[in-house]
C-alpha positions as CSV (number, residue, x, y, z in Angstrom):
1,X,-61.0,97.3,-81.9
2,X,-58.6,99.3,-84.0
3,X,-57.6,98.0,-87.4
4,X,-54.3,98.8,-89.3
5,X,-53.1,98.1,-92.8
6,X,-50.4,95.4,-92.7
7,X,-47.8,97.8,-94.0
8,X,-48.3,100.3,-91.2
9,X,-48.0,98.5,-87.9
10,X,-46.3,95.2,-87.3
11,X,-45.8,93.2,-84.1
12,X,-43.0,90.7,-83.8
13,X,-41.8,88.4,-81.0
14,X,-38.7,86.7,-79.7
15,X,-38.8,83.6,-77.7
16,X,-38.9,85.3,-74.3
17,X,-42.6,85.8,-74.1
18,X,-44.5,84.9,-77.3
19,X,-47.8,84.5,-75.4
20,X,-47.7,88.1,-74.3
21,X,-46.8,89.2,-77.9
22,X,-49.8,87.3,-79.2
23,X,-52.1,88.9,-76.6
24,X,-50.8,92.4,-77.6
25,X,-51.3,91.7,-81.3
26,X,-54.8,90.3,-80.6
27,X,-55.7,93.4,-78.6
28,X,-54.7,95.5,-81.7
29,X,-56.5,93.3,-84.2
30,X,-53.3,92.0,-85.7
31,X,-51.3,88.8,-86.0
32,X,-47.8,88.4,-84.8
33,X,-45.3,88.8,-87.7
34,X,-43.7,85.8,-89.5
35,X,-40.1,85.2,-88.5
36,X,-37.8,82.3,-87.9
37,X,-35.8,82.3,-84.7
38,X,-33.5,79.4,-83.9
39,X,-30.0,78.4,-83.3
40,X,-27.0,77.3,-85.3
41,X,-25.4,74.1,-84.2
42,X,-22.8,76.0,-82.1
43,X,-25.6,77.8,-80.2
44,X,-25.5,81.2,-82.0
45,X,-28.8,82.9,-82.6
46,X,-30.2,82.4,-86.2
47,X,-32.9,84.9,-87.2
48,X,-34.8,85.5,-90.5
49,X,-37.7,87.9,-91.2
50,X,-40.2,86.1,-93.5
51,X,-42.3,89.1,-94.6
52,X,-41.8,92.6,-96.0
53,X,-41.3,95.3,-93.4
54,X,-40.1,98.2,-95.6
55,X,-41.7,101.4,-94.4
56,X,-43.5,99.6,-91.5
57,X,-43.7,100.7,-87.9
58,X,-42.1,97.7,-86.2
59,X,-42.6,96.7,-82.6
60,X,-40.4,93.9,-81.2
61,X,-41.7,92.3,-78.0
62,X,-38.9,90.7,-76.1
63,X,-38.4,91.0,-72.3
64,X,-34.8,90.3,-71.4
65,X,-35.8,87.8,-68.7
66,X,-34.2,84.4,-67.9
67,X,-32.1,83.3,-69.5
68,X,-31.0,86.9,-69.7
69,X,-27.9,86.5,-71.9
70,X,-30.0,84.6,-74.5
71,X,-33.0,86.9,-74.6
72,X,-30.9,90.0,-74.7
73,X,-28.8,88.6,-77.6
74,X,-32.0,87.6,-79.4
75,X,-33.3,91.1,-79.1
76,X,-30.1,92.7,-80.4
77,X,-30.0,90.4,-83.4
78,X,-33.6,90.9,-84.2
79,X,-33.2,94.7,-84.1
80,X,-30.2,94.5,-86.4
81,X,-32.1,92.3,-88.9
82,X,-35.0,94.8,-88.9
83,X,-32.7,97.8,-89.3
84,X,-31.3,96.2,-92.4
85,X,-34.8,95.6,-93.8
86,X,-35.7,99.4,-94.0
87,X,-38.7,99.8,-91.7
88,X,-40.0,103.3,-90.9
89,X,-39.2,102.9,-87.2
90,X,-38.1,100.1,-84.8
91,X,-39.5,100.1,-81.2
92,X,-38.0,97.6,-78.7
93,X,-40.9,96.5,-76.4
94,X,-39.0,95.3,-73.4
95,X,-41.7,94.7,-70.7
96,X,-39.0,93.5,-68.3
97,X,-35.6,95.2,-68.7
98,X,-32.9,92.9,-67.4
99,X,-29.5,93.8,-66.1
100,X,-31.1,96.7,-64.4
101,X,-30.1,96.0,-60.8
102,X,-26.6,97.3,-61.3
103,X,-27.6,100.8,-62.2
104,X,-24.7,102.5,-60.4
105,X,-21.4,101.8,-58.7
106,X,-21.9,101.0,-55.0
107,X,-18.3,100.0,-54.5
108,X,-15.1,100.0,-56.5
109,X,-14.6,98.0,-59.7
110,X,-18.3,97.2,-60.4
111,X,-20.0,97.4,-63.8
112,X,-23.1,99.5,-64.6
113,X,-24.9,96.9,-66.6
114,X,-28.1,98.9,-66.9
115,X,-26.2,101.4,-69.0
116,X,-24.3,98.7,-71.0
117,X,-27.6,97.1,-72.0
118,X,-29.0,100.5,-73.0
119,X,-26.0,101.1,-75.2
120,X,-26.3,97.7,-76.8
121,X,-30.0,98.2,-77.6
122,X,-29.4,101.7,-79.0
123,X,-26.4,100.7,-81.1
124,X,-28.2,97.7,-82.5
125,X,-30.7,100.1,-84.1
126,X,-33.7,100.5,-81.9
127,X,-35.2,104.0,-82.3
128,X,-37.5,103.8,-79.3
129,X,-37.9,101.8,-76.1
130,X,-41.2,100.8,-74.5
131,X,-40.8,99.2,-71.0
132,X,-42.6,98.7,-67.7
133,X,-41.5,99.5,-64.2
134,X,-37.8,99.9,-64.5
135,X,-35.9,98.9,-61.4
136,X,-34.7,102.5,-61.1
137,X,-36.4,105.4,-62.9
138,X,-33.1,107.0,-63.8
139,X,-32.3,104.2,-66.2
140,X,-34.5,106.1,-68.7
141,X,-31.6,108.6,-68.9
142,X,-29.2,105.8,-69.9
143,X,-30.8,105.8,-73.4
144,X,-30.1,108.3,-76.1
145,X,-33.5,107.4,-77.7
146,X,-37.0,108.1,-76.5
147,X,-38.2,105.9,-73.7
148,X,-41.9,105.3,-72.8
149,X,-41.9,104.0,-69.2
150,X,-45.2,102.4,-68.2
151,X,-46.4,101.6,-64.7
152,X,-48.0,98.3,-63.6
153,X,-49.4,100.0,-60.5
154,X,-52.9,100.8,-62.0
155,X,-53.4,97.1,-63.0
156,X,-52.3,95.8,-59.7
157,X,-54.3,98.4,-57.8
158,X,-57.5,97.6,-59.7
159,X,-57.2,94.0,-58.7
160,X,-56.7,94.9,-55.0
161,X,-59.6,97.3,-55.1
162,X,-61.9,94.7,-56.5
163,X,-61.1,92.4,-53.5
164,X,-62.7,94.9,-51.2
165,X,-60.0,94.4,-48.5
166,X,-60.9,96.7,-45.5
167,X,-58.4,98.8,-43.6
168,X,-55.3,98.4,-45.8
169,X,-51.8,99.8,-45.5
170,X,-49.5,99.8,-48.5
171,X,-46.0,98.9,-47.6
172,X,-42.8,99.8,-49.4
173,X,-40.2,97.0,-48.9
174,X,-37.4,99.5,-48.8
175,X,-36.8,103.3,-48.8
176,X,-36.1,103.3,-52.6
177,X,-39.7,102.0,-53.3
178,X,-41.5,104.8,-51.4
179,X,-42.7,106.6,-54.6
180,X,-44.2,103.3,-55.9
181,X,-45.9,102.6,-52.6
182,X,-47.3,106.2,-52.5
183,X,-48.7,105.7,-56.0
184,X,-50.3,102.4,-55.0
185,X,-51.7,103.9,-51.8
186,X,-53.3,106.7,-53.8
187,X,-55.0,104.2,-56.1
188,X,-56.5,102.1,-53.3
189,X,-57.0,105.0,-50.7
190,X,-54.8,103.5,-48.1
191,X,-52.0,104.7,-45.7
192,X,-48.4,103.8,-46.3
193,X,-45.6,102.2,-44.3
194,X,-41.9,101.7,-45.0
195,X,-39.6,98.8,-44.1
196,X,-36.1,99.8,-43.1
197,X,-34.1,97.0,-44.7
198,X,-30.5,96.2,-45.0
199,X,-28.8,93.9,-47.6
200,X,-25.6,92.4,-46.3
201,X,-25.2,90.5,-49.6
202,X,-27.3,90.3,-52.8
203,X,-30.7,88.6,-52.5
204,X,-30.4,88.6,-48.7
205,X,-32.3,91.1,-46.6
206,X,-32.6,91.9,-42.9
207,X,-35.5,93.9,-41.6
208,X,-34.3,96.5,-39.1
209,X,-37.5,98.5,-38.5
210,X,-41.0,99.3,-39.8
211,X,-42.0,103.0,-40.2
212,X,-45.7,103.5,-40.0
213,X,-48.8,101.9,-38.4
214,X,-49.5,98.3,-39.5
215,X,-51.1,96.8,-36.4
216,X,-54.6,95.4,-37.2
217,X,-54.3,96.3,-40.9
218,X,-54.1,94.3,-44.1
219,X,-50.6,95.0,-45.4
220,X,-50.1,95.2,-49.2
221,X,-46.3,95.0,-50.0
222,X,-45.7,96.6,-53.5
223,X,-42.4,96.1,-55.4
224,X,-41.1,96.2,-58.9
225,X,-39.8,92.6,-59.0
226,X,-39.5,89.4,-56.9
227,X,-36.4,87.3,-57.5
228,X,-35.8,84.6,-54.9
229,X,-38.6,85.9,-52.7
230,X,-36.5,85.6,-49.6
231,X,-36.7,89.4,-49.0
232,X,-40.4,89.7,-49.4
233,X,-41.1,86.6,-47.2
234,X,-38.9,88.1,-44.5
235,X,-40.8,91.4,-44.8
236,X,-44.2,89.6,-44.6
237,X,-43.0,87.8,-41.4
238,X,-41.8,91.1,-39.9
239,X,-45.2,92.8,-40.6
240,X,-47.2,90.0,-39.0
241,X,-44.9,90.0,-36.0
242,X,-45.7,93.7,-35.6
243,X,-49.5,93.1,-35.7
244,X,-50.5,93.2,-39.3
245,X,-53.7,91.2,-39.9
246,X,-52.7,89.6,-43.2
247,X,-50.1,90.3,-45.9
248,X,-50.6,90.5,-49.7
249,X,-47.7,91.1,-52.1
250,X,-48.0,92.9,-55.5
251,X,-45.2,93.1,-58.0
252,X,-44.9,93.8,-61.7
253,X,-42.1,91.4,-62.6
254,X,-42.2,87.8,-61.3
255,X,-38.6,86.8,-61.8
256,X,-39.1,83.9,-59.4
257,X,-35.7,82.3,-59.6
258,X,-34.2,79.5,-57.6
259,X,-36.1,78.8,-54.4
260,X,-38.7,81.5,-55.0
261,X,-41.7,79.2,-55.7
262,X,-41.0,77.1,-52.5
263,X,-40.4,80.3,-50.5
264,X,-43.7,81.8,-51.5
265,X,-45.7,78.5,-51.0
266,X,-44.3,78.0,-47.5
267,X,-44.6,81.7,-46.5
268,X,-47.3,83.5,-44.5
269,X,-48.1,85.6,-47.6
270,X,-51.9,85.3,-48.3
271,X,-51.6,86.1,-52.1
272,X,-48.9,87.1,-54.5
273,X,-50.2,89.2,-57.4
274,X,-48.0,89.7,-60.4
275,X,-48.2,90.6,-64.1
276,X,-47.2,88.6,-67.1
277,X,-44.3,90.7,-68.2
278,X,-42.3,87.5,-67.6
279,X,-43.8,84.1,-68.4
280,X,-44.1,81.8,-65.5
281,X,-43.7,78.0,-65.8
282,X,-46.0,75.6,-64.0
283,X,-43.1,74.9,-61.6
284,X,-43.0,78.6,-60.7
285,X,-46.7,78.8,-59.9
286,X,-48.5,77.9,-56.7
287,X,-52.0,78.5,-55.4
288,X,-50.9,81.8,-53.8
289,X,-49.8,83.3,-57.1
290,X,-52.3,85.3,-59.2
291,X,-51.1,86.5,-62.7
292,X,-52.7,89.6,-64.3
293,X,-52.2,90.4,-68.0
294,X,-50.5,93.6,-69.0
295,X,-51.2,93.1,-72.7
296,X,-53.9,95.7,-73.0
297,X,-51.8,98.4,-71.4
298,X,-48.9,97.6,-73.7
299,X,-51.2,97.4,-76.7
300,X,-52.8,100.8,-75.9
301,X,-49.3,102.3,-75.6
302,X,-48.2,100.8,-78.9
303,X,-51.3,102.2,-80.6
304,X,-50.6,105.7,-79.1
305,X,-46.9,105.5,-80.2
306,X,-47.9,104.5,-83.7
307,X,-50.4,107.3,-84.0
308,X,-48.0,109.9,-82.4
309,X,-50.3,110.4,-79.4
310,X,-49.5,110.9,-75.8
311,X,-48.6,107.7,-73.9
312,X,-48.8,109.5,-70.5
313,X,-52.5,110.0,-71.0
314,X,-52.9,106.2,-70.3
315,X,-52.3,107.0,-66.6
316,X,-54.9,109.9,-66.3
317,X,-58.5,109.4,-65.4
318,X,-60.6,108.2,-68.2
319,X,-62.6,111.4,-68.5
320,X,-59.3,113.4,-68.8
321,X,-57.9,111.4,-71.7
322,X,-57.8,112.9,-75.2
């Protein structure tokens, strides 16, 4: 386990996912930094750093998950406080990057919130961003600071491999997720299929066609996030109707809003495998949901950033890493 002098590397956390921050710190042999994060009586965020960070390499762990407005504002205020405390560098560790689903204008008079959030984080004073499975890869280009973009696929794939499921097909839930499905298929040595899906309104999907052979196979749907779960439940139903033997679902970010827990529990999905980029409450869990920790991956990336080593090496075979 690596050890660092206190003044060199420091991990801090907002309220969005303190358990993940503690896991990351433990992986690095550190303790989470001492801060006070609360609210004024009118609801405004109140933040104080209770230790010296001058000259330190500061990593702030704060996914901008629900409630998105609160967690994003917390992150911005924390970054500003650290900027004024003269650390050597501030890295925003945002395992789940919220406001990412509006990453372009699909019709007139729409915002591009993914770019707005990037501007806010940069202007607040972050000098680097570490994140996992952005909703769209091009969001990296919205930042004018270095972005380290990790993938949850190796963690999800390792779990699926260990289950020893015979005759699998990895399924992309839409055309935009083909690259992710291809990566997963390469990891588990499976073929791929694609669901041709239309979205008449947000969070509502209609399956038009399935491209690829799924009959008699165990289908593994892989996506970056699950929100209400309506779309993935419909996809699972369509796969079973076309002869799939069983359906598993893997995703990095378990948003699980609104009716999602009930939708998953009542669905024909055999297992939903997610990571802990977003903390799940007991009400969001059911016996079908299996949560994997992404702390070691983030911890290893933080270690490499701190030591100015390659982060991309994390995704090479072990015998190729340097």
